[in-house]
A tleap script that builds the chain and sets N, CA, C and O, in Angstrom:
source leaprc.protein.ff14SB
mol = sequence {
  NMET ARG TYR ALA HIE GLY GLY GLY LEU SER
  ALA LYS GLU ARG GLU ARG ARG GLU ARG LEU
  ARG LEU GLN ALA VAL LYS LEU PHE ALA GLN
  GLY VAL SER PRO GLU VAL ALA ARG ARG PHE
  ARG ILE THR ARG MET SER ALA SER CARG
}
set mol.1.N position { -39.944 -34.718 34.398 }
set mol.1.CA position { -40.774 -33.845 33.872 }
set mol.1.C position { -40.199 -33.394 32.347 }
set mol.1.O position { -39.011 -33.075 32.297 }
set mol.2.N position { -40.796 -33.364 31.411 }
set mol.2.CA position { -40.454 -33.066 30.154 }
set mol.2.C position { -40.701 -31.589 29.771 }
set mol.2.O position { -41.737 -31.034 30.138 }
set mol.3.N position { -39.801 -30.970 29.066 }
set mol.3.CA position { -39.832 -29.581 28.667 }
set mol.3.C position { -40.197 -29.365 27.309 }
set mol.3.O position { -39.727 -30.187 26.521 }
set mol.4.N position { -40.880 -28.514 26.859 }
set mol.4.CA position { -41.082 -28.189 25.507 }
set mol.4.C position { -39.782 -27.620 24.766 }
set mol.4.O position { -38.957 -27.028 25.461 }
set mol.5.N position { -39.600 -27.737 23.668 }
set mol.5.CA position { -38.495 -27.044 22.678 }
set mol.5.C position { -37.186 -27.613 23.293 }
set mol.5.O position { -36.279 -26.830 23.575 }
set mol.6.N position { -37.060 -28.908 23.505 }
set mol.6.CA position { -35.723 -29.343 23.742 }
set mol.6.C position { -35.229 -29.252 25.170 }
set mol.6.O position { -34.061 -29.551 25.420 }
set mol.7.N position { -36.018 -28.874 26.067 }
set mol.7.CA position { -35.635 -28.833 27.497 }
set mol.7.C position { -34.552 -27.552 27.672 }
set mol.7.O position { -33.602 -27.572 28.454 }
set mol.8.N position { -34.852 -26.586 26.898 }
set mol.8.CA position { -34.124 -25.340 27.118 }
set mol.8.C position { -32.843 -25.255 26.377 }
set mol.8.O position { -32.161 -24.239 26.517 }
set mol.9.N position { -32.373 -26.384 25.466 }
set mol.9.CA position { -31.244 -26.262 24.722 }
set mol.9.C position { -31.170 -25.617 23.618 }
set mol.9.O position { -32.262 -25.450 23.076 }
set mol.10.N position { -30.250 -25.179 23.070 }
set mol.10.CA position { -30.189 -24.483 21.684 }
set mol.10.C position { -30.207 -25.608 20.672 }
set mol.10.O position { -30.187 -26.772 21.070 }
set mol.11.N position { -30.240 -25.350 19.530 }
set mol.11.CA position { -30.465 -26.068 18.470 }
set mol.11.C position { -29.171 -26.900 18.247 }
set mol.11.O position { -29.264 -28.054 17.826 }
set mol.12.N position { -27.967 -26.336 18.521 }
set mol.12.CA position { -26.808 -26.936 18.213 }
set mol.12.C position { -26.529 -27.978 19.465 }
set mol.12.O position { -25.920 -29.038 19.315 }
set mol.13.N position { -27.016 -27.557 20.608 }
set mol.13.CA position { -26.818 -28.527 21.775 }
set mol.13.C position { -27.746 -29.815 21.443 }
set mol.13.O position { -27.332 -30.974 21.478 }
set mol.14.N position { -29.013 -29.440 21.129 }
set mol.14.CA position { -29.942 -30.651 20.716 }
set mol.14.C position { -29.406 -31.653 19.600 }
set mol.14.O position { -29.581 -32.871 19.624 }
set mol.15.N position { -28.780 -30.999 18.700 }
set mol.15.CA position { -28.098 -31.830 17.694 }
set mol.15.C position { -27.005 -32.805 18.337 }
set mol.15.O position { -26.963 -34.031 18.224 }
set mol.16.N position { -26.117 -31.956 19.050 }
set mol.16.CA position { -24.989 -32.894 19.824 }
set mol.16.C position { -25.679 -34.047 20.686 }
set mol.16.O position { -25.248 -35.199 20.629 }
set mol.17.N position { -26.641 -33.736 21.396 }
set mol.17.CA position { -27.411 -34.638 22.174 }
set mol.17.C position { -27.858 -35.829 21.412 }
set mol.17.O position { -27.665 -36.977 21.813 }
set mol.18.N position { -28.489 -35.515 20.254 }
set mol.18.CA position { -29.033 -36.505 19.358 }
set mol.18.C position { -28.020 -37.309 18.834 }
set mol.18.O position { -28.228 -38.515 18.707 }
set mol.19.N position { -26.775 -36.733 18.457 }
set mol.19.CA position { -25.614 -37.565 17.814 }
set mol.19.C position { -25.167 -38.585 18.874 }
set mol.19.O position { -24.870 -39.750 18.610 }
set mol.20.N position { -25.148 -38.037 20.094 }
set mol.20.CA position { -24.651 -38.972 21.343 }
set mol.20.C position { -25.580 -40.125 21.392 }
set mol.20.O position { -25.152 -41.276 21.487 }
set mol.21.N position { -26.924 -39.824 21.325 }
set mol.21.CA position { -28.034 -40.828 21.486 }
set mol.21.C position { -27.754 -41.969 20.406 }
set mol.21.O position { -27.718 -43.156 20.729 }
set mol.22.N position { -27.569 -41.545 19.161 }
set mol.22.CA position { -27.483 -42.448 18.056 }
set mol.22.C position { -26.181 -43.256 18.171 }
set mol.22.O position { -26.155 -44.448 17.864 }
set mol.23.N position { -25.038 -42.553 18.643 }
set mol.23.CA position { -23.919 -43.414 19.049 }
set mol.23.C position { -24.083 -44.554 19.930 }
set mol.23.O position { -23.606 -45.677 19.764 }
set mol.24.N position { -24.909 -44.090 21.016 }
set mol.24.CA position { -25.159 -45.123 22.104 }
set mol.24.C position { -26.145 -46.300 21.511 }
set mol.24.O position { -25.917 -47.478 21.786 }
set mol.25.N position { -27.126 -45.959 20.779 }
set mol.25.CA position { -27.937 -46.925 20.033 }
set mol.25.C position { -27.227 -47.898 19.351 }
set mol.25.O position { -27.549 -49.085 19.397 }
set mol.26.N position { -26.134 -47.413 18.621 }
set mol.26.CA position { -25.359 -48.294 17.835 }
set mol.26.C position { -24.508 -49.337 18.634 }
set mol.26.O position { -24.482 -50.528 18.325 }
set mol.27.N position { -23.831 -48.814 19.658 }
set mol.27.CA position { -23.296 -49.728 20.600 }
set mol.27.C position { -24.064 -50.814 21.303 }
set mol.27.O position { -23.757 -52.002 21.401 }
set mol.28.N position { -25.271 -50.096 21.840 }
set mol.28.CA position { -26.145 -51.011 22.461 }
set mol.28.C position { -26.643 -52.144 21.503 }
set mol.28.O position { -26.797 -53.271 21.973 }
set mol.29.N position { -26.896 -51.906 20.219 }
set mol.29.CA position { -27.350 -52.862 19.459 }
set mol.29.C position { -26.261 -53.887 19.136 }
set mol.29.O position { -26.549 -55.026 18.769 }
set mol.30.N position { -25.016 -53.459 19.279 }
set mol.30.CA position { -23.907 -54.446 19.276 }
set mol.30.C position { -23.634 -55.312 20.434 }
set mol.30.O position { -22.735 -56.152 20.460 }
set mol.31.N position { -24.490 -55.053 21.426 }
set mol.31.CA position { -24.247 -55.849 22.661 }
set mol.31.C position { -23.366 -55.360 23.740 }
set mol.31.O position { -23.059 -56.026 24.729 }
set mol.32.N position { -22.990 -54.188 23.495 }
set mol.32.CA position { -21.911 -53.722 24.594 }
set mol.32.C position { -22.742 -52.635 25.608 }
set mol.32.O position { -22.334 -51.481 25.745 }
set mol.33.N position { -23.657 -53.017 26.131 }
set mol.33.CA position { -24.622 -52.043 26.960 }
set mol.33.C position { -23.757 -51.613 28.185 }
set mol.33.O position { -23.867 -50.422 28.477 }
set mol.34.N position { -22.892 -52.382 28.977 }
set mol.34.CA position { -22.127 -51.830 30.025 }
set mol.34.C position { -21.107 -50.802 29.669 }
set mol.34.O position { -20.719 -49.914 30.428 }
set mol.35.N position { -20.652 -51.032 28.269 }
set mol.35.CA position { -19.569 -49.978 27.926 }
set mol.35.C position { -20.294 -48.745 27.585 }
set mol.35.O position { -19.821 -47.647 27.879 }
set mol.36.N position { -21.559 -48.890 26.906 }
set mol.36.CA position { -22.366 -47.674 26.680 }
set mol.36.C position { -22.510 -46.706 27.902 }
set mol.36.O position { -22.328 -45.496 27.770 }
set mol.37.N position { -22.831 -47.260 29.050 }
set mol.37.CA position { -22.949 -46.420 30.270 }
set mol.37.C position { -21.633 -45.715 30.583 }
set mol.37.O position { -21.554 -44.514 30.840 }
set mol.38.N position { -20.573 -46.594 30.536 }
set mol.38.CA position { -19.289 -46.034 30.861 }
set mol.38.C position { -18.899 -44.908 29.970 }
set mol.38.O position { -18.510 -43.828 30.415 }
set mol.39.N position { -19.003 -45.164 28.780 }
set mol.39.CA position { -18.377 -44.275 27.641 }
set mol.39.C position { -19.221 -42.865 27.595 }
set mol.39.O position { -18.691 -41.811 27.241 }
set mol.40.N position { -20.495 -42.964 27.966 }
set mol.40.CA position { -21.274 -41.706 27.867 }
set mol.40.C position { -21.505 -41.180 29.316 }
set mol.40.O position { -22.212 -40.181 29.451 }
set mol.41.N position { -21.029 -41.704 30.267 }
set mol.41.CA position { -21.083 -41.185 31.763 }
set mol.41.C position { -22.497 -41.325 32.292 }
set mol.41.O position { -22.888 -40.526 33.144 }
set mol.42.N position { -23.181 -42.157 31.904 }
set mol.42.CA position { -24.679 -42.355 32.401 }
set mol.42.C position { -24.856 -43.691 33.228 }
set mol.42.O position { -24.038 -44.605 33.118 }
set mol.43.N position { -25.885 -43.763 34.005 }
set mol.43.CA position { -26.194 -44.944 34.638 }
set mol.43.C position { -26.510 -46.081 33.721 }
set mol.43.O position { -26.916 -45.869 32.578 }
set mol.44.N position { -26.332 -47.283 34.200 }
set mol.44.CA position { -26.700 -48.509 33.280 }
set mol.44.C position { -28.231 -48.468 33.075 }
set mol.44.O position { -28.683 -48.891 32.010 }
set mol.45.N position { -28.969 -48.036 33.926 }
set mol.45.CA position { -30.479 -47.926 33.730 }
set mol.45.C position { -30.764 -46.890 32.617 }
set mol.45.O position { -31.690 -47.177 31.858 }
set mol.46.N position { -30.169 -45.842 32.429 }
set mol.46.CA position { -30.358 -45.082 31.456 }
set mol.46.C position { -30.016 -45.454 30.170 }
set mol.46.O position { -30.633 -45.164 29.145 }
set mol.47.N position { -28.707 -46.302 30.297 }
set mol.47.CA position { -28.221 -46.847 28.953 }
set mol.47.C position { -29.213 -47.939 28.525 }
set mol.47.O position { -29.393 -48.065 27.314 }
set mol.48.N position { -29.798 -48.647 29.268 }
set mol.48.CA position { -30.787 -49.762 28.767 }
set mol.48.C position { -32.057 -49.044 28.316 }
set mol.48.O position { -32.711 -49.628 27.453 }
set mol.49.N position { -32.473 -47.967 28.726 }
set mol.49.CA position { -33.609 -47.350 28.232 }
set mol.49.C position { -33.392 -46.916 26.752 }
set mol.49.O position { -34.294 -46.348 26.137 }
savepdb mol mol.pdb
quit
């Protein structure tokens, strides 16, 4: 389920989450998808999304 307004996060928390997403995208683009999951402590399925 998606929530309006950033899922209840503050603007600072949303900014932090977006920075992490951009870091993950850069790593994924470099072909290190298994490392993305480990580094950000998420499932491999989430990393590949």
